[in-house]
N, C-alpha and C positions, 0 to 999 in steps of 0.2 A: 380876740382882740389883744393888743399889746398891754404891757403892765409897766408900772413904775415901782421900784424899790428905793426907799430912802432910809439911809442909816443915820440914826441919831446917836452920837457917841458919848452919851452921858448916863451914869448910874449913881445911885446913892452909896452903894457899897460894892466891893469886889467879891463876887461869889468865889469860893475856893476852887471850883472846878472849871470856871469859865475862861476861855481863851479868845473870846470875841473882843473886838477893838472898842475901848471905851475909856472915859476919864471920870473920876469921882469929883472933879472940880467943874463947876458951872461958870467959872470966871469969864470964859470967852463964848458963852452960849449965844449971845446976840450976834457976835461976829460969825459964828458957825451957821446960824440960821440965815444970815445975809449971804454967806458963801453958798449954802445949799440952794437958795433961791436963784442965785446967779448961775449956778451950774444947770439948774432946770431950764432957764432961759437959753443958755448956750447950747442945749441939746434939743432945741425946738425941732430941728429938721430930722432928728433920729426916728420920729414916729409920724407917719402920714395919716394913719387911720385913727380910730377912736381908742381911748384908754378904757380897758375893761376891768382893771384892778389897780389899786394903789395900796402899798404895804409899807407902813412905818415900823421899822425894826430897830434893833440896837444891840447894846445899850437899852435904855428904857425911855422910849419916846414920851410916855405919859408924864415924865419929869418936867417937860417943857410947859410953859404957861399957855393959856388959851390964845393969847395974842400971838405968840411965836408960832403955834401950830396953825392958826388962821392965816398967818402970813404965808406959810408954805402952801396951804391949800389954795389961797388966792392966786399965788404964782402959777401953780399947776393949771388952774382953770383959765387963766389968762393966756397960757402958753399952749395948751393942748385941748382937744375936744374930748371931754370925759363923758362916757355913756351914762345915761340917767340911772341905769341899773348896776353901775359899777360896784364891785365889792371893794370897800375901803376899810382896811384893817389897821388897828394900832396895837402894838404890844404894850402891855401894862403890867404893873406889879400890884398885888392886892393892897398894899399900904397906900398906894396912890389913889385908889378908887373910893375916895371919900364922897359924901353926899354933895359937897361943893364941887369937887372935881367932875363928878358925873353931870352936874348941872352945866358946867362949862363945856364938857365934851358933847353935850346935847345940842350945843349951838354950832358944832362943827359938822362937816359932812360924813364923819365916821359912822359906819353901820355895823362894824364887827370888832370885837375885842379878842385879843389873844392874851390870856392871863397866865402869868408865870407862877402857878401854884407850887409845883414840884413835890410837895408833900403836905399832908394834913397833920403832921406830928411836929411839935415844937422842937424836940430833941434833934430831929433830922434837919430842920431848918437852921438851927444853931450850928450844926455840924457843917452845913453847906455855906454858912455865913450869909444867909438870906436876910433881907431887911424887914420882912414881915413875920407875923406870928400865925400859928395855925388857925386861931379864931378869926383873924382877918381874912384868911383864905376863903372860908365858907361865907362869911358875912358879905364880902365884896361881890361874890357871885349873885347872891340873893338881892343885894342892893342894886346891882346893875340890871337884873331882870325886872325889879320893881320900877326902875327908871325907864324901862322900855327897850333896853338892850338885850334882846333875846338871842341874837346870832353871836354866840360865844364859843370860843375854844379854850380849853385849859391845857397847860403843859404839866406832865408828871415825869419824874425820873425814877428809874429802878436800877437794881444791880449794885447798890452801894452797901458797904459793910453793915450799917445800922439797920438795914431794911430786911426784916424777916418776911417770909412768905405770907404770914398772917397779916402783918402790917401792910404789905403790898395789896393783899386782897381787900383790906379795909379802905385803903386809898382809892382803889378802883371803884368799890361800892359807893363810897362817898361821892365820887365824881358822877356816877350813874344817878344817884339820888338827887343831885343838884339839877338834873334835867338839862344839861348843856347838850347841844346837838353835835359837838365835835370835840374829840380828845386826841391830843398828840402825846406820845410817850416815848422816851428816849432812854437807852441804856447809858449809864454813866461811863464816860470814857476819860481816861487820864491823859490830858493834853500836856505836852512839854511847856515849861515856863509858867505853870500855874502853881498856886499855893498847895494844891492837893498833890501834884507830882513831886514837889519839894518835900512834903511831909512823908510821902511813901518812900522816897529815896533815903530819907534820914530815919526810916523805921519808926516814925511817929504816928503813922496811919497804916491800917491794914490794906494790903493790895486788893484791887478789885478782882472778883472771881468771875471768870467766863462761864463757869457752870451755873453759878447763881443767876447771872444775867439771862442765860438761856432758859433756865427753869421759870424765871419770873416773866420772861417774854411769852412763854407758852400759857402761863396763868392769865396774862393780859389778853391774849388772843381769844382764849376760851371764854373768859368772863364777858368781854365786850361784845363778841359776836352773839353770845347767848342773850345779851341785853338789847339786841336789835341794832347794833352798830355794824356798819360795813367796813371791812378792813381793806381800804382802797389803796393804801401805800404802806410800806413797811412800818413806819412810825405813826401812821395817821388812821383814825377811825372816825366815821361820821354816820349820823342818822341819814336815811335816804334824802337826797336833794340838798344835802348840807356839806358836800365836798368843798374844800377850800379852793376858790377859783384861782387865786394868785399862785399858790404853790403847785396846783395841778398844771398850770401853764409852764412852770419850771420843768416838771417831769415830762411834759409833752413837747418841749423844745420850742415854745412860743417865744418870740423876741420880747425883750424888756430893757428898760434903761435903769442903771444903778446910779444913785446920787448919794453923795456924802462920803466921808473918809472910810476906806476899806470896802466900799460897795463895789459889786460886780454888775456888769451888764452884758447882754447877748443880743446880737443883731441877726441871728440865724446862721451866721457863718463864723464870726469871730467873737471873742470875749474881751471885755474891757474891765480893767481893775484900777480903782483909785488907791492911792497910798494910805496905809493905816497910820497916818500921822496928822494930827489935827492942825498943827502949825503949818506944815508944808501944804496941806490942803487949802487952808485959808489964804496963805500967801500966794500960791499959784493962781488961784481964781482972782485974787486981788490984782494980779498982773494980766488979767484977761486971757488966761490960758487954762485949758482943761488939764487937770492933774492926772489923767488916766494913762495907763500903759496898755497897749493893744497886744493881745495874745492871738496870733493868727493860727487858727485850727486847721490842721490838715484833714484830708478825707478820713484817715485812720482815727484821728482825734475825735472827729464828729461821730464816727461809727461807735467808738468805745464809749463815748458819752451817752449815745442812744441806748446801748446795751445796759449801761449802769443805771440809767434813770428809768427806762421802760420796764426792766425786769423787776423793779421794786414795786410796780403798780398792779392793780387789778386788771388793767388792760393788757399787760404783758408785752412781750417783744414780738413784733409782726414780721414774719419771714418775707412776706410779699413787699412790705415797706423796705426791708433790707435790699431786696432785689431791685426795686424801683429807685431808691435814693442812693444806693452805694454800688450796685452792680452785681453781676452774676458771680464773680470771684469771691466777693464777701459772703454771698449767700452760700456758696458751696463750702467755704471754709467754716462757716457757722454750723452748717449741718454736720461737717466732719467733727468739730469740737463738741457737739452735742452728744456724740457717741461716748464721751468720757463719763457720762452720767447714766448710761444704760442700766447699770447694776444698782442704781440708787433710786429712791422714791422722792427725789427733790424737785422734779419738774413735771408739769402737766402740759402735754403738747396736743392741741386740738385745733383743727382748721387753720394750720399755719401760725398759730399763736402759741408762744412759750410763756407759761406762767409758773410761779413758784408754788409748790405744795406747802402745807404748814411746816413740815420738816425742812423743806428747802429754804423757807424764810429765815431759818437759823443760820444759813450759810450763804446769804444773798451776795455779800461782797466777794466771797471765794468763787462762787459760781460765775459771777460777772467777769472776774479776772480770768477765768478759764476760757471765757468766750471772747475776750479781747483779741484783737488782731494787731500785731506789732509789725510796723514797716521794716523792710529788710535793712534800711540804713539806720535804724534806731538801736 
């Protein structure tokens, strides 16, 4: 079933590593919520079937009031048919998940939290410029579970200079002990125009080490698989039957609509992108126009996206699907490009499925790029 992604562009603080679109001012929060609701209504005809997942990301959606969030959910329910078993996720920060906030969220149709823990060490959180403290990270998970929210996923970051291998092991172990069914973990990347990139450029911060990231990724895989988690996507681990529905649909190419400034949508053929500009977004919708830009995907584009997303998952890349969806020429070129990896142990090829080995997961982006097909006129 189709999904809805809603980008809430507000945060309490600017994390030093983050390049997502957000504002630390809530001055125009009401106008933003109204614009989001209007965009939802204007995209009514984009989805004809039922909605199987709703994901509120950002930014920090939990920063909004119960009234604002309820208004968004009411608009969705009045506009679309939402499956009774739909996965409805909201991204949250530990400092937002107070007893009062949990009481408010309990009144909403939310049934899954994505909690931005990042680390259980105060010095690391200060270095990242996170808004919460390590104690809050652990407390908010237990408080959420006690309130009846058991479908939780938490985010962790590895590969940054302060993180020793022992601290990383401790972070993973703490996440395991909290008995959450899903863990997402990401290597720190230095994005342009972030405070971290500026500090590294001016030699005020140590550059990120690829070797450290690779070593800590291996620790992550070994530790979580040993604890009973299934490594179903490069950055995602889940207990059986707890895969993220919404994100899994991204990787499987299921259509979804994107709502909010900077949000993307996909209709199975083309991609739609909203501007990462709050004022422009609100003004455009105020003029009864959709602010989106359409990116028309060529057959090559769609093939390369399939390679990039499918190769990252436990389901792998399906050679028969390539033949059916893209044609014999794409299949033959893929088989030819696979020969580049004959002398490496990066791929597992069985029954026309291509999957990454553990070593291959260290080079996922490189492997995908080697399998891309570039049109002659590009």
